[in-house]
Structures are given as C-alpha cells and as structure tokens.
C-alpha positions as CSV (number, residue, x, y, z in Angstrom):
1,M,84.6,57.2,84.7
2,N,87.0,59.9,84.1
3,L,87.5,62.4,86.5
4,R,88.1,65.9,86.0
5,Y,89.8,68.3,88.0
6,E,89.9,72.1,87.5
7,I,91.7,74.1,89.6
8,Q,90.8,77.6,89.6
9,V,93.6,80.0,91.2
10,Q,92.0,83.2,92.3
11,F,94.6,86.0,93.0
12,N,93.3,88.0,96.5
13,L,96.3,90.4,96.5
14,F,99.2,92.0,95.3
15,D,102.0,93.4,97.4
16,C,104.2,96.3,96.0
17,F,107.7,97.2,97.0
18,Q,109.7,99.8,95.7
19,F,113.5,99.2,96.1
20,F,116.6,101.9,94.9
21,S,120.3,101.9,95.2
22,E,122.4,104.4,95.0
23,N,125.3,105.5,92.8
24,A,124.1,102.4,90.4
25,T,125.3,99.7,92.7
26,N,123.5,96.8,93.3
27,D,122.9,97.2,97.1
28,F,119.2,97.5,97.0
29,E,117.1,98.9,100.0
30,V,113.6,99.6,100.4
31,I,112.3,102.9,99.0
32,H,108.7,102.0,99.7
33,E,107.1,99.6,102.2
34,A,105.2,96.7,100.8
35,E,101.9,98.1,99.5
36,S,98.7,96.0,99.6
37,V,96.5,96.7,96.4
38,G,93.3,94.7,95.3
39,Y,93.3,92.7,91.8
40,D,91.5,95.5,90.4
41,V,93.4,98.5,90.6
42,S,95.2,99.0,87.4
43,S,97.7,101.7,88.4
44,I,99.4,103.4,91.8
45,E,101.2,106.6,92.1
46,W,104.1,106.9,94.5
47,H,105.4,110.8,95.0
48,H,108.0,112.3,97.2
49,F,111.2,110.4,96.4
50,H,114.6,112.3,96.7
51,L,116.5,110.2,93.8
52,H,119.7,111.3,92.9
53,H,122.1,110.7,89.7
54,K,122.8,107.0,89.1
55,D,120.1,106.3,91.7
56,Q,118.6,102.8,90.4
57,V,114.8,102.0,91.3
58,Y,112.7,98.9,90.7
59,I,109.3,97.7,91.9
60,N,108.7,93.9,93.0
61,L,105.5,92.7,92.6
62,R,104.5,90.2,95.0
63,T,101.1,87.8,94.1
64,I,99.5,86.0,96.7
65,N,96.8,83.5,96.1
66,Q,93.9,82.2,98.7
67,A,96.3,79.5,99.6
68,V,98.3,82.4,100.8
69,N,101.5,81.0,98.1
70,H,103.1,84.1,96.9
71,I,105.2,84.8,93.1
72,D,107.4,87.6,93.4
73,T,108.4,89.5,89.8
74,P,110.2,91.8,89.2
75,T,110.6,94.6,86.7
76,N,113.2,95.7,84.8
77,G,113.8,99.2,86.6
78,F,115.3,102.6,86.0
79,L,118.7,104.2,86.5
80,V,118.1,107.8,87.1
81,D,120.0,110.0,84.9
82,L,120.2,113.8,85.6
83,T,123.3,114.7,83.2
84,P,122.5,118.0,81.5
85,P,121.8,118.1,77.6
86,M,124.8,119.2,75.4
87,L,122.7,122.1,73.5
88,R,124.1,122.6,70.2
89,S,122.8,124.3,67.0
90,L,120.9,122.7,64.3
91,G,121.7,124.1,60.6
92,D,119.1,123.8,57.7
93,G,121.5,124.1,54.9
94,L,124.5,121.6,53.0
95,V,127.2,123.1,54.7
96,V,127.3,122.1,58.7
97,G,127.6,125.2,60.7
98,Q,126.2,127.9,58.0
99,D,122.4,128.4,57.7
100,A,121.2,128.6,55.0
101,D,118.3,131.7,54.5
102,F,115.4,130.4,52.0
103,Q,111.9,131.0,51.8
104,V,109.4,128.6,50.1
105,G,107.3,130.7,47.7
106,N,103.7,129.8,46.0
107,I,101.7,129.9,48.9
108,L,98.3,129.5,48.2
C-alpha cells in the first residue's frame, strides 16, 4: 500500500508594514502600521508621507497561512535623493561648448 500525502498550503492574509530611517541610518521605525490585505490584491497605494533627503524606505510583506504561521519578506527599499540636478548645455557640434548651426536639406 502506497500512501501519498498532499499538503496544500493556502495563504489567507498578507500584512504590509512600511519602515523608514532618517539620514541614511539603519535605525528603522514603522511609518505605516500593518495593513491586512487578501490574496487577490495586486497593488497598494499609500499617500501623504513626508520624507526627506536621505530617508530610506522599505516594505515588509508578512504572509500568513491557515496554520497561522508567517514568513516575513522585506523589499530592497529605496533611498530618497533630493539632490538638485546640475544643468548643462548640450552641444551638437564637434567642438565642446560650441554649437554647430546646420540644417538637413531635401525634405520631401
């Protein structure tokens, strides 16, 4: 007699936490408490966070199965960079800093 056991795991709930740290430190704190979502949710939008330059943000997704066991999966996160861009002119000639004035002819 050959017995075969199939264990089907169904995930009932996902909890999303959002964390941040100030000034690129590793002292993370919760910026958004856990929000429970169902298994059929494909995206979440959170608004009105007042982040500053060099703040780090990441999200932790907690997956909970029917046996109430959980797995935490953090994202890589991102660093808020509010450095202003350096504006420069782009030239279209061979000499740096000097524009070549030309036009393509024979337009049909």
